[in-house]
C-alpha positions as CSV (number, residue, x, y, z in Angstrom):
1,M,-75.9,-20.9,57.9
2,K,-74.3,-21.0,62.1
3,A,-71.2,-20.0,63.1
4,D,-69.1,-19.7,66.9
5,I,-67.5,-17.1,65.5
6,T,-67.7,-13.9,62.9
7,L,-64.8,-12.4,61.9
8,D,-65.2,-9.1,60.9
9,T,-63.5,-7.8,57.7
10,K,-65.4,-6.0,55.8
11,G,-63.3,-2.7,54.4
12,L,-59.8,-4.5,54.1
13,L,-58.7,-5.4,50.1
14,C,-56.6,-8.5,49.4
15,P,-54.7,-9.8,51.7
16,M,-56.1,-8.1,55.1
17,P,-59.3,-10.5,55.0
18,V,-56.5,-14.1,53.9
19,L,-54.4,-13.2,57.1
20,K,-57.2,-11.4,59.7
21,T,-58.7,-14.9,59.1
22,Q,-55.6,-16.8,59.3
23,K,-54.6,-15.6,62.7
24,K,-58.6,-16.6,64.8
25,I,-58.4,-19.9,62.4
26,K,-55.4,-19.7,64.5
27,E,-56.8,-19.5,67.4
28,M,-59.9,-22.0,67.0
29,S,-60.9,-25.1,67.9
30,S,-61.2,-28.2,65.6
31,G,-63.8,-28.3,63.9
32,Q,-65.9,-24.5,64.4
33,I,-66.4,-23.3,62.2
34,L,-66.2,-18.6,60.7
35,E,-67.7,-16.8,58.8
36,V,-65.6,-13.5,57.9
37,L,-68.2,-10.5,56.7
38,T,-66.5,-8.9,53.7
39,D,-67.8,-6.6,50.7
40,D,-63.7,-7.9,49.1
41,Q,-65.2,-9.2,45.7
42,G,-61.7,-11.2,45.7
43,A,-62.9,-12.9,48.0
44,K,-65.3,-15.2,46.0
45,E,-62.2,-17.0,44.4
46,D,-59.4,-15.8,48.1
47,F,-61.3,-17.9,50.1
48,P,-61.6,-21.0,48.6
49,A,-57.8,-22.0,47.3
50,W,-56.7,-20.3,50.5
51,C,-59.2,-23.5,51.9
52,E,-57.4,-25.7,49.6
53,Q,-54.1,-25.6,50.1
54,T,-54.5,-25.0,54.0
55,G,-56.9,-27.7,54.7
56,N,-59.5,-26.3,56.2
57,E,-62.7,-26.9,54.9
58,F,-64.9,-24.2,52.4
59,L,-67.9,-24.5,53.4
60,G,-69.8,-21.9,51.1
61,I,-70.5,-17.6,50.6
62,E,-74.3,-16.6,51.3
63,E,-74.0,-12.7,49.8
64,E,-76.3,-9.9,51.6
65,G,-76.1,-6.5,49.6
66,E,-73.1,-5.2,49.4
67,T,-72.0,-8.0,52.2
68,I,-70.2,-11.2,51.1
69,K,-70.0,-14.1,54.5
70,V,-67.6,-16.8,53.9
71,F,-68.0,-19.9,55.6
72,I,-64.7,-22.0,56.4
73,K,-64.5,-25.3,59.1
74,K,-61.4,-25.6,61.2
75,A,-59.9,-28.4,60.2
């Protein structure tokens, strides 16, 4: 998936990846896609729930080794 912006949160544990994502998404324009890189396994549950709460669109997850790529479209 092609993202407009990539945010690297590898090495950070919950809730930091979500908090950094929340800050970054505020800087983005509606319709842009954010790719979040994380190695926190909790992200697989945290990000879909966060998107549901905030109205942003959860586009999916890709895993490459230890790295989890989360794709979110700003509402």
